[in-house]
C-alpha positions, 0 to 999 in steps of 0.5 A, a space after each residue: 500499499 502506497 502511503 500518500 505523501 510518503 514519496 515526497 518525504 523520501 525525495 526530500 531526504 534524498 535531496 538533503 543527502 545529495 545537497 551535502 554530497 555536491 562538490 564532495 565527489 572525486 569525479 573525473 569529468 573526462 571519464 564519464 560515459 555519455 548516452 544520448 537518446 530520445 525519450 522512449 528511445 531505449 536509453 534506460 535499457 542501454 544505461 542499465 546494461 552499461 552501468 552493470 558492465 562498467 560498474 558506473 552509477 547512472 546519473 539520470 536525465 539531467 536535462 529534465 527541466 521540471 526536475 533540475 532547476 539549474 538547466 531550467 534557469 538557463 531557459 533551456 527548452 525541452 529540445 535545446 539546440 546549441 551550434 557547435 561553434 556557439 559560445 554560451 558561458 552560462 551553459 558551459 559553467 552549468 555542465 562543468 558543475 554537472 560533470 564534477 558532481 555539483 548538480 545532484 538531487 533525487 531525480 538525477 540520483 534516482 537509479 543510484 545511491 550516495 554510497 555508489 556515487 562516493 565510491 566511483 570516479 565516473 558515471 554513466 550519464 543518461 541524457 534524453 532531449 540533448 541530441 541536438 547539442 552533442 556537437 557542442 558538448 564534444 567541442 567543449 569537452 574531451 571525453 576518453 570514451 566517445 559518447 553514444 547517440 543512440 537512435 530508435 525508429 522515430 515511428 516506434 518512439 512516437 508510438 511509445 510516447 503516445 501510449 504514455 500520454 504525450 501530446 505535441 505542443 510547440 511550447 515544449 520546443 520553444 515556448 518563451 525560451 528563444 535562447 540559442 534556438 534559431 535553429 528551429 525558427 525556419 520550421 515554425 510555420 511548418 510545425 504549426 501546420 501539423 494536426 496530429 500527435 503522430 505528425 508533431 512528435 515525429 517532427 520533434 524527433 527529426 529536429 532533435 536528431 537532424 543536426 547531429 546526424 548531418 554533422 561532419 564530426 559524426 563519424 569521428 567524435 561520437 558513436 552512432 548506434 541503432 536500437 534495432 541492432 542492439 535488440 537483434 544482437 545485443 552481445 555483438 553490439 556491446 562487445 563492439 562498443 567496449 572494444 572501441 572504448 578499450 574497456 575490459 568487460 565480461 557479459 556473462 552476467 548480463 541478461 539482455 532479454 530483461 526489460 528496462 525499469 521503465 519499460 511498459 511491459 516487464 516480461 522478457 521481450 522478443 527483439 523482432 516483435 519489439 522492433 515491428 510493434 509500431 507497424 502493427 499499432 499504427 494505421 496506414 494513414 498515420 504512417 504516411 503522415 509521419 513519412 511526410 514529416 521525415 521527407 520534409 526534414 530530409 531524414 533518410 536514415 529511417 522511413 516507413 520501413 522497419 529497419 534503419 538505412 545505414 
């Protein structure tokens, strides 16, 4: 039985613990593992696997604006974009604090503990909604392990978001927060013309990923991975990643069929059914409208076909 208000008390206790822990961790910022994905894009599953293999605790979605005031105070949008050559001193200082362990609360530490953080010199940082600033981050920081940009089929992402009750709204993109978001301005009329959640949320996926997918540093400064590949052969994909990072690893105790802690269904899953699920759930008219959005943004890595075009 859940006692009303108990979770608030628990969160306040954790907030107090984390407040006194801020700035006292012996973290090495260049050793962090950074994972970028869209909400409902497979990042929880991936972060749990990476945490277990590398023995690093997870810092959870620090760009969630209603839960992390430091980034909200910067007037970040929910899909913040920063060009790789942009100078934004306040944003740089805030990320400095994040990477050095000076921004901690119950949200960020949701899947770790005070003792795990104190015992570690680096973490796995799971970012949702930061895909459009990957080039800026790698220009401003040198990470020993190249960050991972995890892509999942936009139609699968959107279907999952809608199941969670998400709605398309331009306020989530720009609202009264225009700082460094001129990137979105040329598309506003088009975005306003979209009528359905399926179209609008697909547009959000495109805007979040287009800049990074087309960037010249994509093949040298970060690693692009596909959720579909991970599902079909997780051991091979993780082995390849660990080799690129130069991390010794043992996958014998990793259960790749175990659903993530945020999965809507907790039973072990079938890779093929997980990949094709959106195809059965979305009608042809919706799929065509979503494909039209991909065409508008000139996204070619995914289409109305199930698998990515690599």
